[in-house]
N, C-alpha and C positions, 0 to 999 in steps of 0.2 A: 395513113390513118383515114378512116371513113369520114365523110363530111358530117358535121354535127356541132355540138358546143365547142367553143374555142378553148384551147389550153389556158389554164390560169396559173399565174405565179403567185404564191402565197408566201410572204416573208414573215418569219418569226424572229423578232429582234429584242434585245435587252441585255442586261448584265449577265456575266457568267453566274450560274446558280439561281437564275430567276425563273426556272421551270420550263424553258423552251423545249428541251429535248424530251422531257416527260410528256409535254403536250403534243409534240410531234408524233411520238409513238402511239398516243391515244388517238390521234387523228387517223393514222394508218389503219388502226383496228376498227374505229367507229364510223368513219365516212365510207360506208359500204356502197354508196351510190356513185363514188368517185374512184377512178384509177389513180390512187395517191402514190406519187413518186417522191420519197423523202430523202433530202440531202442534208445530212448533219455534218457541219464543217469539222467538228472535233473528231468525227469518225473517218472523215475523208483525208485528214492530214497524215502524211507518212510519219512513222514513229521518229525517224531521225530529225525531221523538221520540227516535230512537236517538242523534242528535247532541246533543240536549239532555240525555239520560240519561247520556251518557259523561262529562259534566261534574259529575254528582252523585255523592255518595258513598252507600254502602249505608246510612249512618246517617240520611240525609235521607229515605229512601223511605217512612217511616211518617207523614210529614206528610199531613194530611187532603187537601190540594190537590195532592199529588204526582202528576205525570203518569204516573209508573211505577205508582203505586197504582191510578190510574184505568184504565191499560192492563190491569193484572191483572184488575180487576173486569169490564172489557169482555170479556176472553177467557173468564173464568169464566161470564159470562152466555151467551156464544156456545156454550160446551160444554154448558151446561144446556139450551139450546134444541135443540141437535143430539141429545142423548140423549133428550129428550122426544119429538122427532120420530121417532127410531128405535124407541122402545118403543110408540108409538101404533099403533092399528089403521090401517095405511096400505095403499093399493093400489099405492103406489110400487114400481117394480121396476127402475128404471134411473137413471142419472145425471140424465137430463133430468127425470124425475119429482121427484127430490130438489130440483133447482134451481127447479122450478115451484111446489113446495109449501111449502118451508121459508121462513120470513119473518124478516127482521132485527128483533131487539128494538129498541124505539123509541129508547132512550137510548144505544145502542151506536154508537161512532164509525163513520162510513160507510167510511172507509179500512180500519179494522181488520176490519170485517165482510167486505169484499171480499177482503182477504188471507186471512181465515179460510176463506171459502168456496172460494177458489182452492186452498188447501192440501187441503181435503176432496175436492174434485172431482178433483184430480190423482191422488189415491190410490184413489178409488172404482172398483170393477169392477162389471160388471153381473150378477155371480153372487151373488144374495142367499141362496144356500144356505150360503154361508160366514158364520161368526159375525163380528161387528164388534169389532175391537180398536182403541180410541182411545188412541194413544200420545202423551203430553204431555211434552215435553222442556223443562225449565226448571230453574233453580237450586233454587228452593223450599227454601231453607236453614232456614226456620222451619217447625216442625211445623204451626203454624196455617195456613200457606199450603196445605199438602197436605190438611189436614183439610177444607177447603172442597170439594175434589173428592170426598172420601169422602162428604160430605153430599149431593152430587149423585147418587152411586151409591145411597145410601140412599133418596133421594127417588124414584128410578125402579126400585128393586129390581134394580140392576145389580151387576156384579162390580167389585172394586177390588183393585189390587195395586201394589207399588212396587219399583223397582230403585234402590238408593242407590249412587252412584259414589264410592267412597273414593279420595281423591287427595292426595298430598303437595303442600303449598303451592308448593314450589319447582318441581315438575313442572308444576303448573297454570300458574304464571307463565311458564315457558319455552314451553309450548304456546300460551299466550295471545299471546306476543310474535310468533308466526308468523301470527296472524290478520290479516285485512285490516282489520277493525274491532276494536280492542283495548279490553279492559276495563282501567281504571287499576289498577296493581299494588296500590295501597293499598286499593282496594275488594276485591280478591281476598283480601288478608291479613285485612282486617276481617271479611269474610264467613266466613273459615275459623274465626275465633274465635266466631262466632255460630251456626254450622251445627248443626242438631239432627238427627242420623241417626235413622232409624226405630228404635223401641224395641218389639220384638215381645213382650218379656216383660211390660212394664207397660201397654202400650196395645193393647187387643183389636182396635181398628180397624186397627192396623198389622200384623196377624197374617200377612198374605201379603206379605212383604217379603224381599228378598234384597240382599246387598251384593256388588258386583264391584269389583275393583281397576282403577285407571286403565290399568295396563300390560297387563291381560288382554284376550285376544280374547273376544268375547261367546259364551257357550255357548247356542246356540239351543235345544237340547233342555231345558236348565235353565229357560229362559224359557217354553217351551211347557208345561212341568210346572207352573210357577208360575201361569200363566194358567188352566190346566185346573183346578187346585185352587181357585182363586178363583171360577171359574164354578160349581163344585160347591156353593159356599156364598155365593151372592150376598148383598149387604147387604140386610137386611130393613127395609122401610119402617116408620116409627113407626106404631103403632095410631091409629085415629081419636081426635081430641082432644076430651075432655070439658073444656070451658073452666073450669067451676067446679073440677073436680078438678085441672086444670092449675095454676090460680092457687093452690090449696091446696098442691100439691106444690112450686111455686116458693117459697112462703113457708117451707115446711119446709126446702127446700134452702138458701135464703138464710140461715135461722137456723142451720142446720148449718155452713155455710161461715163465717159470722161467729164461731160458737162455736169451730170448729177453728182459725180464724185467731187468735183470742184466745189459745188454748192455745199455738200455735206462737210467737206474739209474746212471750208471757211467758217461754218457754224461751230465745228468742234474746236478750231483754233481760237475763235472768239470766246467760247466757253472757258477754255483753259486760261486764256489771258485774263479774263474777268476774275477767275479763281485766284490767280497769282497776285493780281492787284489787291484783292480782298485780304490776302495774306500779308500785305505790306511790303512787297518787293520794291526795291528802289527802281528809279527810272532807267538807270544803267543796266540793271539785271533784266528788267522788262524788255529793253531793247535787244538784249542778247537772246532772250527767249523768243521774241518775235522773229528774229532772223533765223533761228534754228527751225521754228515751225514753218516759216516760209520755204526754207530749204527742203524740209521733209515733204511738204505739200507738193512742191514742184517735182521732186523725185518720184513720188507716188503717181502723179498724173502722167509723167513721162513714161513710167513703166506700164501704165494702163494703155497709153497710146501705142507703144511699140510691141505690146504683147508679152513683155517680161512677166507681168502680172495678168492672170486670166480670171475673170469672174466666173464661178461655177454656173453651169446651165440652170440649175434649179433656182439660183438667185436672179439670174438674168431674166428668166421667165416671169418673175414677179416685179421687175423694175418698171414702174409706171409712175413717174413723178415721186419716186420713193424718198427723195430728199426731204419731203414735207412730213414724212412719218418717221419720227425718231426711234420707233420700235421695230421698223422693218428690217428684214434680214440684210438688205443692201446697206443700210446705215450701220448695222452691227459689223458687217464685213469691212466697210471703209474705216470704221473706228478701230478695228483690230489692226488694219494696215498702218494707221497712224501710230498706234501704241507700239507696235513692233519696230517701226522705223525710228521712233523716238528713243526706245530702249537701246536699239542698236547704236544710235549716235552717242548716247550717254554712257555706253559700256556698262560698267558695274555700278554706276551712280544710282542712287535711290531718289533722284530729284523728281522724276515724273510722278504725278499724282492724277488720279481720275478726277 
């Protein structure tokens, strides 16, 4: 690809039925100054996998062997390969050159790769003076899902931006009911409780993000402005790694995370104990609760030290004396660990209260 504006990754995220695919198709037609490559997850998914996925709930998707998880990883790898290809010093100047030079990653499913390439080629034009905009249309309700694409942009010094489609659950369910292939209603409802919209204030990497309402027509000029601003500040690659320094930094980071986790856990335990006292728990019961909380706290800290529990990168990036901010992502993460550990210890008991 000739030198010029860097490729830009534009993510469209939100509930099923929130209007992402409709807007994606509009962008392909109306962003005439861009070479728009549209990747719609629902269209990339092989039919057999789609049929299998329709029977799974959103809760199951984090299973290590989940076909949905593998599908996501394959698409991520395809996008990485494409961006690498685009930013390399190529003599390619046409669709045919792209087809002849780009190669399928070894472990990616053959059917997914062919679908991916078909989507790319159907959008490509032979005018390489236009900058490339890769539009990725998927639910991506967890921030961590989107962060993986930010890492690709960082890896290749490319631009990154997001459009979050805000949509009422009822509207999403009505729209979904009109689809040929429907997402189970309980999946949409569950997804709505889990969705993590872009946080431009607390996450630097989500700086170039906007929100659109499901019932709104897309404002093309607003999207053009978003992409333009993102291109002016492409994501900078990490500096060359000094392995010794990296290991030292990791040790310091790990120690800091464990220390701050300990501070957060102590405050959370104190809050729960105060609540139990206010409820009139006996001294004997309070002693049992205190021992249980101490055991849970110790187990969490040990898992953080040994790497059994890993703090996501996008949370680590924001950890800076986070224990003093009760609304920080880090505090929420640690509180979730304590809740899960407590529930695990109690089994089916309903004893735990926020």
